[in-house]
VEXDREN-2710 file (C-alpha; in Angstrom, 1 decimal):
% VEXDREN-2710
k/r/px/py/pz
1/UNK/0.0/0.0/0.0
2/UNK/1.3/3.4/-0.9
3/UNK/1.2/6.3/1.5
4/UNK/-1.5/8.9/1.3
5/UNK/0.6/11.7/2.6
6/UNK/4.4/11.9/2.6
7/UNK/6.7/14.5/4.1
8/UNK/10.5/14.5/3.9
9/UNK/12.7/17.0/5.8
10/UNK/9.6/19.3/6.4
11/UNK/10.7/22.4/8.3
12/UNK/8.9/25.5/9.4
13/UNK/10.9/28.2/11.2
14/UNK/9.8/31.4/12.9
15/UNK/12.4/34.2/12.9
16/UNK/15.2/31.6/12.8
17/UNK/13.6/29.4/15.5
18/UNK/12.2/26.0/14.5
19/UNK/8.6/25.4/15.0
20/UNK/9.1/22.0/13.4
21/UNK/12.4/20.8/12.0
22/UNK/13.4/18.1/9.5
23/UNK/10.2/16.0/9.8
24/UNK/9.8/12.7/7.9
25/UNK/6.3/11.3/7.9
26/UNK/4.2/8.7/6.0
27/UNK/0.5/8.4/6.6
28/UNK/-1.4/5.5/5.0
29/UNK/-5.1/5.3/3.9
30/UNK/-7.3/4.5/6.9
31/UNK/-4.6/5.1/9.4
32/UNK/-4.8/7.3/12.5
33/UNK/-1.6/9.0/13.5
34/UNK/-1.3/11.0/16.7
35/UNK/1.4/13.7/17.2
36/UNK/2.0/14.2/20.9
37/UNK/4.1/16.5/23.0
38/UNK/3.9/19.3/25.5
39/UNK/2.9/22.9/24.6
40/UNK/5.6/24.5/22.4
41/UNK/6.9/21.1/21.1
42/UNK/6.0/22.1/17.5
43/UNK/3.1/19.7/17.0
44/UNK/0.5/22.2/16.0
45/UNK/3.1/24.0/13.7
46/UNK/3.7/20.6/12.0
47/UNK/0.0/19.9/11.6
48/UNK/-0.6/23.3/10.0
49/UNK/2.4/22.8/7.7
50/UNK/1.1/19.4/6.6
51/UNK/-2.4/20.8/6.0
52/UNK/-1.0/23.7/4.0
53/UNK/-2.3/26.2/6.4
54/UNK/1.1/27.7/6.9
55/UNK/4.0/27.7/4.4
56/UNK/7.0/25.5/5.2
57/UNK/10.5/26.7/4.7
58/UNK/12.1/23.5/3.5
59/UNK/11.4/19.9/2.7
60/UNK/9.0/18.0/0.4
61/UNK/5.3/17.2/0.9
62/UNK/3.2/15.0/-1.4
63/UNK/-0.3/13.6/-1.5
64/UNK/-1.8/10.7/-3.4
65/UNK/-5.3/11.6/-4.6
66/UNK/-8.3/9.3/-5.0
67/UNK/-7.5/9.2/-8.7
68/UNK/-4.0/7.9/-7.8
69/UNK/-2.3/11.2/-8.9
70/UNK/0.7/12.1/-6.7
71/UNK/0.6/15.9/-6.0
72/UNK/3.6/18.0/-5.0
73/UNK/1.8/20.0/-2.3
74/UNK/4.5/22.6/-2.0
75/UNK/4.2/23.6/-5.6
76/UNK/0.5/23.2/-5.9
77/UNK/-1.4/26.2/-7.2
78/UNK/-3.6/28.0/-4.7
79/UNK/-6.8/27.1/-6.6
80/UNK/-6.0/23.4/-6.5
81/UNK/-5.1/23.6/-2.8
82/UNK/-8.6/25.1/-2.1
83/UNK/-10.2/22.3/-4.1
84/UNK/-8.3/19.7/-2.3
85/UNK/-9.3/21.1/1.1
86/UNK/-13.0/21.1/0.0
87/UNK/-13.1/17.6/-1.4
88/UNK/-10.4/15.2/0.0
89/UNK/-9.4/17.0/3.2
90/UNK/-11.0/18.2/6.4
91/UNK/-9.7/20.3/9.3
92/UNK/-11.1/20.1/12.8
93/UNK/-10.1/23.1/15.0
94/UNK/-9.4/22.8/18.7
95/UNK/-12.0/25.5/19.3
96/UNK/-15.2/24.6/17.5
97/UNK/-16.0/28.3/17.2
98/UNK/-13.1/28.6/14.7
99/UNK/-14.5/25.9/12.4
100/UNK/-18.2/26.9/12.3
101/UNK/-20.3/29.6/10.6
102/UNK/-22.1/31.2/13.5
103/UNK/-24.6/33.2/11.6
104/UNK/-26.3/30.2/10.0
105/UNK/-28.1/27.1/11.3
106/UNK/-26.6/23.8/12.2
107/UNK/-28.0/22.3/9.0
108/UNK/-26.5/25.1/6.9
109/UNK/-23.1/24.6/8.5
110/UNK/-23.2/21.0/7.3
111/UNK/-24.7/21.8/3.9
112/UNK/-22.4/24.6/3.0
113/UNK/-19.4/22.4/2.1
114/UNK/-21.6/20.4/-0.2
115/UNK/-22.8/23.6/-1.9
116/UNK/-19.2/24.6/-2.3
117/UNK/-18.6/21.6/-4.6
118/UNK/-21.8/22.1/-6.6
119/UNK/-24.7/20.6/-4.6
120/UNK/-27.9/22.7/-5.1
121/UNK/-30.9/20.6/-4.4
122/UNK/-32.3/22.0/-1.1
123/UNK/-34.3/18.9/-0.1
124/UNK/-31.3/16.6/-0.6
125/UNK/-29.0/19.0/1.2
126/UNK/-31.3/19.2/4.2
127/UNK/-31.7/15.4/4.2
128/UNK/-27.9/14.9/4.2
129/UNK/-27.5/17.5/6.9
130/UNK/-30.1/15.7/9.0
131/UNK/-28.4/12.4/8.5
132/UNK/-25.0/13.7/9.5
133/UNK/-26.5/15.3/12.6
134/UNK/-27.7/11.9/13.6
135/UNK/-24.3/10.3/12.8
136/UNK/-22.5/12.6/15.2
137/UNK/-25.2/12.1/17.8
138/UNK/-26.9/15.4/17.5
139/UNK/-30.7/15.7/17.6
140/UNK/-31.7/16.2/13.9
141/UNK/-34.8/18.1/15.1
142/UNK/-32.4/20.9/16.0
143/UNK/-31.3/21.3/12.4
144/UNK/-32.5/25.0/12.2
145/UNK/-30.9/26.1/15.4
146/UNK/-27.7/28.3/15.5
147/UNK/-24.5/26.8/16.7
148/UNK/-24.6/29.1/19.8
149/UNK/-27.6/27.1/21.0
150/UNK/-25.4/24.0/21.4
151/UNK/-23.0/23.1/24.1
152/UNK/-19.2/23.0/23.5
153/UNK/-19.1/19.3/23.0
154/UNK/-22.1/19.5/20.6
155/UNK/-20.4/22.3/18.6
156/UNK/-17.4/20.1/18.2
157/UNK/-19.5/17.2/16.9
158/UNK/-21.2/19.7/14.5
159/UNK/-17.8/20.8/13.3
160/UNK/-16.9/17.2/12.7
161/UNK/-20.0/16.7/10.7
162/UNK/-19.3/19.8/8.6
163/UNK/-15.8/18.4/7.8
164/UNK/-16.9/14.8/7.0
165/UNK/-20.0/15.5/5.0
166/UNK/-18.1/15.7/1.7
167/UNK/-16.4/12.3/2.2
168/UNK/-12.8/13.3/2.7
169/UNK/-10.0/10.8/2.7
170/UNK/-7.9/12.7/5.2
171/UNK/-8.8/14.8/8.2
172/UNK/-6.5/17.0/10.3
173/UNK/-7.5/17.5/13.9
174/UNK/-5.9/20.0/16.3
175/UNK/-6.6/19.0/20.0
176/UNK/-10.2/18.0/19.2
177/UNK/-11.0/17.1/22.8
178/UNK/-9.2/20.0/24.6
179/UNK/-11.3/22.1/27.0
180/UNK/-14.2/19.6/27.2
181/UNK/-15.4/17.9/30.3
182/UNK/-14.1/14.4/30.9
183/UNK/-17.5/12.7/30.2
184/UNK/-17.9/14.8/27.0
185/UNK/-14.4/13.9/25.9
186/UNK/-15.1/10.2/26.3
187/UNK/-18.2/10.4/24.2
188/UNK/-16.4/12.4/21.5
189/UNK/-13.4/10.0/21.5
190/UNK/-15.8/7.0/21.0
191/UNK/-17.5/8.9/18.1
192/UNK/-14.1/9.7/16.5
193/UNK/-12.9/6.1/16.8
194/UNK/-16.2/4.8/15.2
195/UNK/-16.2/7.3/12.4
196/UNK/-12.5/6.8/11.4
197/UNK/-13.0/3.1/11.3
198/UNK/-16.4/3.0/9.5
199/UNK/-15.3/5.6/6.9
200/UNK/-11.8/4.2/6.5
201/UNK/-10.6/7.7/7.2
202/UNK/-7.0/8.7/7.5
203/UNK/-6.5/11.1/10.4
204/UNK/-3.6/13.2/11.7
205/UNK/-4.4/14.3/15.3
206/UNK/-2.4/16.6/17.5
207/UNK/-2.9/16.1/21.2
208/UNK/-1.0/16.6/24.5
209/UNK/-3.2/13.9/26.0
210/UNK/-1.6/10.4/26.1
211/UNK/-5.0/8.9/26.8
212/UNK/-6.5/10.3/23.6
213/UNK/-3.6/8.9/21.7
214/UNK/-3.9/5.5/23.3
215/UNK/-7.6/5.3/22.3
216/UNK/-7.5/6.7/18.8
217/UNK/-4.1/6.2/17.2
218/UNK/-2.6/3.3/15.3
219/UNK/0.8/5.0/15.3
220/UNK/2.4/7.8/17.5
221/UNK/4.9/10.5/16.9
222/UNK/6.4/12.2/19.9
223/UNK/7.7/15.7/19.5
224/UNK/10.1/17.8/21.6
225/UNK/11.6/21.2/20.7
226/UNK/10.4/20.9/17.1
227/UNK/11.8/17.5/16.4
228/UNK/10.4/14.0/16.4
229/UNK/12.2/12.1/19.2
230/UNK/10.3/8.8/19.0
231/UNK/7.7/7.1/16.7
232/UNK/6.1/3.8/16.3
233/UNK/3.0/1.7/16.9
234/UNK/1.0/3.3/19.7
235/UNK/1.1/0.4/22.2
236/UNK/4.8/-0.1/21.5
237/UNK/5.7/3.5/22.2
238/UNK/3.5/3.9/25.2
239/UNK/4.3/0.5/26.8
240/UNK/8.0/0.5/26.1
241/UNK/9.1/4.1/25.6
242/UNK/12.8/4.5/24.6
243/UNK/13.5/8.2/24.6
244/UNK/13.8/9.8/28.1
245/UNK/11.2/12.5/27.1
246/UNK/8.7/9.9/26.1
247/UNK/9.3/8.1/29.3
248/UNK/8.6/11.3/31.2
249/UNK/5.4/11.9/29.3
250/UNK/4.1/8.3/29.9
251/UNK/5.1/8.4/33.5
252/UNK/3.2/11.6/34.0
253/UNK/-0.1/9.9/33.3
254/UNK/0.4/6.7/35.3
255/UNK/-1.4/6.4/38.5
256/UNK/0.7/7.2/41.6
END
């Protein structure tokens, strides 16, 4: 199987300082890869560079489309980048408010991405939005309510529906459970695990929470000071960490 997304030597520096430095990465179809590390480790910078939300300074980045075309993402024209983000990619923000349109209804938030790629039949758009509300465990009867009427956890599920409705092959997630109550986190994690499996969805997830990584990820990358210090299968890395920093991270979540 060929990788879906490939990075070699990817680097993003800010004023001479490295946000992420010399990153090599392969992500395969249907695989969930978590990038973990403390605040300032460079994990969100890496996610944004991979998702083309911030320009990298060095390295290569390629993506294999559903038509088996390999794209050089660094050289990709802006119009093609926008099309890719609308059709084959999704991006779930840490704060749901950053990923939703707050002046339109829940149903319109889900329907808008479909309209952006040409859907126009109002009845089918509404039916699809209702179906996706149910899929992310939201009451479809609330389809006409504004996002502000929903709780934080519900807004995050609405943002996920907005991102997945177009059937992307790859979704980027930046701390998707941060700031939520523990019980809400658990419900959202269970939903994410179900959706990625059912949809055979590749996901790149940034988190500082080892528990989130344990539940969701097939593979793990550990970052410190902008560099990957350890990577491998999730259970392998967490049960037998080799790097001292990874050992510290794992030890910090073990019961005393």
